[in-house]
C-alpha positions as CSV (number, residue, x, y, z in Angstrom):
1,M,0.4,0.1,-0.1
2,A,3.2,2.0,-0.2
3,D,1.0,4.3,-3.4
4,G,-0.8,5.8,-0.7
5,T,-4.1,5.1,-3.5
6,T,-6.2,3.0,-1.7
7,T,-9.3,4.0,-0.3
8,Y,-7.9,4.2,3.4
9,G,-4.5,5.3,3.3
10,D,-2.2,2.7,4.5
11,I,-4.7,0.8,6.6
12,D,-7.3,-2.0,5.2
13,Q,-10.7,-1.9,5.6
14,R,-11.2,-3.3,8.8
15,T,-8.7,-1.3,10.6
16,A,-10.5,1.5,9.3
17,G,-13.8,0.3,10.6
18,Y,-11.9,0.4,13.9
19,A,-10.6,3.6,13.2
20,A,-13.7,5.4,12.4
21,A,-15.5,3.9,15.2
22,E,-12.9,5.3,17.5
23,M,-13.4,9.0,15.8
24,L,-17.0,8.8,16.4
25,R,-16.6,7.5,19.7
26,H,-14.5,11.0,20.6
27,A,-17.4,12.8,18.4
28,E,-20.2,11.4,20.9
29,P,-19.9,14.6,23.5
30,F,-20.6,16.9,20.7
31,I,-23.5,15.5,19.3
32,I,-26.6,16.8,20.8
33,L,-28.7,18.7,18.0
34,S,-27.4,15.8,15.4
35,K,-29.7,13.1,17.8
36,M,-32.8,15.1,17.8
37,G,-34.2,15.3,13.8
38,L,-35.5,12.6,11.6
39,T,-32.5,10.9,10.1
40,K,-32.0,9.2,6.8
41,P,-29.0,7.8,6.0
42,M,-27.4,8.0,2.9
43,P,-26.5,4.9,0.7
44,R,-22.9,5.2,-1.7
45,N,-23.2,5.8,-5.2
46,K,-26.7,6.9,-5.5
47,A,-26.5,11.3,-5.4
48,E,-25.5,14.2,-4.0
49,K,-29.2,15.4,-3.3
50,I,-31.7,13.6,-0.8
51,I,-35.4,14.3,-1.1
52,F,-37.2,14.3,2.5
53,R,-40.6,13.5,1.2
54,R,-43.9,13.9,3.6
55,A,-47.9,13.5,2.4
56,V,-49.9,16.6,3.1
57,P,-52.3,15.6,5.8
58,L,-55.7,15.2,4.5
59,P,-58.8,17.5,5.9
60,P,-61.0,16.7,8.2
61,A,-64.2,14.3,6.4
62,L,-67.2,16.1,7.5
63,T,-69.9,15.7,5.5
64,P,-72.5,12.6,6.4
65,V,-72.3,9.9,3.7
66,V,-75.7,9.5,2.0
67,E,-77.2,5.8,1.1
68,G,-75.5,4.4,-1.2
69,V,-73.1,6.8,-2.8
70,T,-70.0,6.3,-2.9
71,P,-67.9,9.4,-1.4
72,T,-65.7,11.0,-4.0
73,A,-62.5,9.5,-3.7
74,Q,-59.3,11.3,-2.5
75,K,-56.0,11.2,-3.3
76,I,-52.7,11.3,-1.8
77,S,-50.3,14.7,-2.0
78,Y,-46.8,14.7,-1.4
79,E,-44.4,17.5,-0.8
80,D,-40.7,17.3,-1.1
81,V,-38.0,19.0,0.6
82,E,-35.1,18.7,-1.0
83,V,-31.3,19.2,0.2
84,T,-27.5,19.3,-1.5
85,L,-25.0,17.1,0.3
86,K,-21.6,18.4,0.8
87,Q,-18.1,16.9,2.0
88,Y,-16.4,18.0,5.7
89,G,-13.1,17.1,6.8
90,R,-9.7,17.8,7.6
91,P,-6.0,16.1,7.6
92,I,-3.7,16.1,10.6
93,E,-0.1,15.8,9.5
94,I,2.1,14.1,11.8
95,T,5.9,14.1,10.8
96,D,8.4,10.8,11.0
97,K,10.5,12.4,13.8
98,V,7.5,12.6,15.7
99,T,6.9,9.5,15.5
100,M,10.1,8.1,16.1
101,L,11.2,10.3,18.9
102,S,7.2,11.3,20.9
103,E,7.0,9.1,23.7
104,D,3.4,10.3,23.3
105,P,0.9,7.7,21.6
106,V,0.6,10.1,18.7
107,M,-1.9,8.5,16.4
108,D,-4.2,7.7,18.8
109,T,-4.2,11.3,19.6
110,A,-4.8,12.2,15.8
111,T,-7.8,9.7,15.8
112,M,-9.4,11.2,18.7
113,L,-9.0,15.0,17.9
114,A,-10.2,13.9,14.1
115,G,-13.4,12.3,15.7
116,E,-13.8,15.3,17.9
117,Q,-13.2,17.8,15.2
118,A,-16.1,15.6,13.3
119,G,-18.7,15.8,15.9
120,A,-18.3,19.5,16.8
121,T,-18.0,20.0,12.9
122,I,-21.5,18.3,12.0
123,E,-23.0,19.9,14.9
124,Q,-22.5,23.3,13.6
125,V,-23.4,23.0,10.3
126,L,-26.8,21.9,11.5
127,Y,-26.6,24.9,14.4
128,G,-26.2,27.3,11.6
129,V,-29.2,25.7,9.7
130,L,-32.0,25.6,12.8
131,K,-31.1,29.1,14.3
132,A,-32.0,30.3,10.8
133,G,-35.3,29.4,11.3
134,T,-38.3,31.6,10.9
135,N,-40.6,31.1,13.4
136,V,-39.5,33.2,16.5
137,I,-40.1,35.0,19.6
138,Y,-38.5,37.7,21.8
139,A,-37.9,37.7,25.3
140,N,-38.7,41.4,24.9
141,G,-39.3,43.7,22.1
142,A,-39.9,43.0,18.8
143,S,-36.2,42.5,17.2
144,R,-33.3,40.9,18.6
145,S,-31.6,44.5,18.9
146,A,-34.0,45.2,21.5
147,V,-33.6,41.6,24.1
148,N,-31.5,41.8,27.3
149,T,-34.5,40.3,28.8
150,A,-33.7,36.7,30.9
151,L,-35.7,33.5,29.9
152,S,-39.5,33.4,31.6
153,L,-42.1,30.9,32.3
154,N,-44.4,33.2,30.2
155,K,-42.0,33.3,27.4
156,Q,-41.7,29.0,27.6
157,R,-45.4,28.7,27.6
158,A,-45.8,31.5,24.1
159,A,-43.6,28.8,22.5
160,T,-45.4,25.6,23.4
161,R,-48.6,27.5,22.6
162,V,-47.3,27.7,18.4
163,L,-46.3,24.4,18.5
164,A,-49.3,23.1,20.4
165,K,-51.4,25.3,17.6
166,Q,-49.4,23.8,14.5
167,K,-50.3,20.1,16.0
168,A,-46.1,19.3,16.3
169,R,-45.9,16.1,17.8
170,K,-43.4,16.0,21.0
171,M,-40.5,14.3,20.9
172,T,-40.5,10.4,21.1
173,R,-37.2,9.1,19.5
174,M,-34.4,10.2,19.2
175,L,-30.7,8.7,17.6
176,A,-29.1,6.9,20.3
177,S,-25.5,7.1,21.6
178,G,-22.8,5.0,20.0
179,P,-21.4,4.6,17.3
180,Q,-24.3,2.3,15.3
181,Y,-27.0,4.1,13.7
182,A,-30.1,3.2,16.2
183,V,-33.0,4.8,17.4
184,Q,-34.3,4.6,21.0
185,A,-37.6,6.0,22.2
186,V,-38.1,8.8,24.6
187,E,-40.7,10.0,27.0
188,A,-42.8,12.0,24.6
189,A,-42.1,16.3,25.5
190,Y,-40.8,19.1,23.3
191,I,-37.4,19.3,23.8
192,A,-35.1,22.8,24.1
193,V,-31.4,22.7,23.5
194,A,-29.4,25.7,24.3
195,H,-26.0,26.8,25.5
196,T,-24.9,26.3,29.2
197,D,-25.1,29.6,30.5
198,L,-28.8,29.7,30.5
199,D,-28.4,26.8,33.1
200,S,-29.1,29.5,36.0
201,D,-31.8,31.4,34.4
202,I,-33.4,27.7,33.6
203,R,-33.1,26.3,37.0
204,N,-35.2,29.6,38.4
205,L,-38.0,29.2,35.9
206,T,-40.7,28.2,38.2
207,G,-41.6,24.2,38.0
208,F,-37.8,23.6,37.1
209,V,-37.7,19.7,37.9
210,P,-33.9,18.8,37.7
211,V,-32.3,15.7,36.6
212,A,-31.8,14.1,39.7
213,K,-35.5,14.3,40.8
214,Y,-37.2,12.8,37.7
215,G,-37.7,9.0,39.3
216,Q,-39.0,6.5,36.8
217,R,-38.4,9.1,34.3
218,Q,-34.8,8.9,32.0
219,P,-33.3,11.8,30.8
220,I,-32.2,12.2,27.2
221,N,-28.7,12.5,27.6
222,E,-26.3,13.7,30.3
223,H,-26.2,17.3,28.9
224,E,-30.4,17.3,29.5
225,I,-30.4,19.6,33.2
226,G,-34.1,19.5,34.4
227,S,-37.7,19.7,32.4
228,V,-40.2,22.9,33.0
229,E,-44.2,21.9,32.2
230,Q,-43.7,20.4,28.7
231,V,-40.5,21.3,27.9
232,R,-37.3,19.3,28.8
233,Y,-33.9,21.4,28.5
234,V,-30.3,20.2,27.0
235,L,-27.5,22.1,26.8
236,S,-24.4,22.5,25.2
237,P,-20.9,24.9,25.8
238,D,-20.8,24.7,21.5
239,L,-24.4,26.5,20.9
240,A,-22.6,30.0,21.1
241,P,-24.8,33.1,21.5
242,W,-24.5,36.1,19.0
243,A,-22.4,38.7,21.1
244,D,-23.5,42.2,21.9
245,A,-26.8,41.7,19.6
246,G,-29.0,42.7,21.9
247,G,-30.1,46.0,24.3
248,A,-28.4,47.5,26.6
249,K,-26.8,45.1,29.1
250,G,-28.2,45.9,32.3
251,S,-27.8,42.8,34.4
252,M,-27.4,41.1,31.4
253,V,-24.5,38.8,29.8
254,S,-22.3,41.0,27.4
255,T,-19.2,40.1,25.6
256,S,-18.0,43.7,25.0
257,G,-20.0,45.4,28.1
258,T,-22.2,47.2,26.7
259,S,-24.7,45.5,24.7
260,A,-26.6,42.6,26.3
261,D,-25.3,38.9,24.4
262,V,-28.6,37.2,22.5
263,Y,-28.6,33.6,23.1
264,P,-31.1,31.5,20.8
265,I,-33.2,29.0,22.7
266,L,-34.1,26.4,20.1
267,I,-37.4,24.2,21.1
268,F,-39.0,21.6,18.5
269,G,-41.0,19.0,18.1
270,Q,-40.9,15.7,16.4
271,D,-39.0,16.2,12.6
272,A,-38.8,19.5,13.0
273,F,-35.8,19.0,10.8
274,A,-34.1,16.8,9.1
275,Q,-30.5,15.2,8.2
276,V,-27.6,13.2,7.3
277,P,-26.2,11.9,10.8
278,L,-23.0,11.3,11.9
279,K,-23.6,7.9,12.3
280,G,-23.0,4.2,10.9
281,A,-20.9,2.7,8.6
282,E,-20.4,5.4,6.2
283,A,-20.7,8.3,8.2
284,I,-16.5,8.5,8.5
285,T,-14.1,7.8,6.2
286,P,-11.1,7.7,8.0
287,M,-7.7,7.9,6.4
288,V,-4.5,6.5,7.5
289,L,-0.9,7.7,4.9
290,Q,2.0,6.5,7.5
291,P,5.3,8.4,7.8
292,S,8.3,7.3,6.5
293,T,6.7,5.8,3.3
294,P,7.9,7.8,0.1
295,R,5.1,8.7,-2.1
296,G,4.6,11.5,-4.1
297,G,5.4,14.9,-3.4
298,D,7.2,12.9,-0.4
299,P,10.5,11.0,-1.5
300,M,11.2,10.9,1.6
301,G,8.4,10.2,3.5
302,Q,8.6,12.8,5.8
303,R,5.3,13.3,6.7
304,G,2.3,11.2,7.4
305,Y,-1.6,12.1,7.5
306,V,-4.6,10.9,9.9
307,S,-7.5,12.4,8.2
308,W,-11.3,12.1,8.2
309,K,-14.5,13.1,5.7
310,A,-18.1,13.2,5.7
311,W,-20.7,13.8,3.6
312,Y,-23.4,15.7,5.2
313,A,-27.0,17.4,4.6
314,A,-29.5,19.0,7.1
315,V,-32.8,21.1,6.8
316,I,-35.8,22.5,8.5
317,L,-38.7,20.4,7.2
318,N,-41.5,22.3,9.1
319,D,-40.4,26.3,10.5
320,L,-44.3,26.0,12.7
321,W,-43.0,23.0,14.3
322,M,-40.0,24.8,15.6
323,V,-39.6,28.3,17.6
324,R,-36.3,30.4,18.8
325,L,-36.6,32.0,21.9
326,E,-33.9,34.4,21.7
327,V,-33.1,35.8,25.5
328,S,-30.2,37.1,27.5
329,V,-28.5,35.4,30.5
330,T,-28.4,37.2,33.5
331,A,-24.6,37.9,34.3
332,L,-24.0,35.8,38.2
């Protein structure tokens, strides 16, 4: 395999499978949003576009049936939501000197870092898609530039009212943890995902129930902090706010010390968005080129690489099944 032209570089398929599993294992702490959407794994050699297809609901049949008269037949119609797959990935360079003289397990470290980067990359791509949704409620005022108020129970209720009015179903399933593609059941609820800075303000909401007091209810994952009425809160430090985007900071957190930072809270029901997930055997392709192997552009074999690449796409399927609450965070 000295020419470096095989699918996985200088490693065989079995080793590549192990490397991919290791990368996915290290990606797990960064995957929160990516576990919660409708998922449609994309097989190889199909196309670069993926279509999420849904049936249009039928209206209530309010006209009574007349004896001996067959009612007019209905036809099923569908709506297609199309999204184009894009490829992401980066190489990590390793020199022959490092592998020969360093006491650190360089290849293992590179695999770990590649997995973490892959997970963070996919999560941020999805976060960018979701926080651009059009269904928004502000903690105060009529625009982001006015926001300088913390989350309140009334605003949460306003969000869940919108979801209920649009017949958004509560979440009952999501991707399970682990490298394999699998779905786990969860207790029905709307899910709210936000930055960890919101922890204190969420816990101050009337009726907050921490995970420690769930009893028989199982938390979604280790990032869930608790629930308030119909909403379960999952927090991540990677879901960054818009710095200095709000009104006068007052007692709110501010990056510059002048305007309040604005934090999006994404509250959604089942199948509000869809994705090709970072899961399964086709999710990450690991590639390893060992140093000390001469190849084109490196005749002395001075460089090697641990790389990853993945195809991914995400799309909002129904804007009205997801609400973005824009709030500020109380300074502590």
